[in-house]
N, C-alpha and C positions, 0 to 999 in steps of 0.2 A: 548545522545540518538538521533537517527536519526529521522528526520521528512521531509515529502515531500508534496508539493502542489499536486493537482490532476494531472496536466500535468507531473510533475516530477515522480509521482507514475506510471503513464502510461509508461513513458520512462524506469523506473526501472524494471517494469514487463516485458517489451519488451526485455530488456537486459538479463533478467533471462530466457527468452524463453517462456514466457506466452503470449498467444494471447487473448486480451481482446475485447469482442464484444459489451458491453454496460455497463451502470453504475452499474447494479446489478452484472454483471460478475466481474467488477473491485472490488466491495466491497467484494465479495466472495473470490476472489483470494488473495487480499491484507490481509484479515483477516486470511486466511488459512496459510499464511507464517509469521504471527505474528504482523500485523499492526492493529491499530484501528484508526477510523476517529474521530477527535476532532472537534465537531461542531463549537465552538466559535472561533477557530483559522483557521478553514477550511484547516487543514493539516492532513496528515496521519502520525501517530507516531508509532515507533517500540516499542513493549512491551519489558520489561526487560527479560522476560522468554524465548524469542525467538530471541535474538540478533545475532545469528550466520549467518543470511542472510545478 
């Protein structure tokens, strides 16, 4: 299962062609493509249901 730090997630979204303007925008776009933020690890984790990205 893939997981990313905040900086890695910003790079990943940029690579996929998404333009992120702020933290709320980051959260919305990452969740829209199947990631969820895990508070205790401070990482974005891909959900099983949406692992095609």
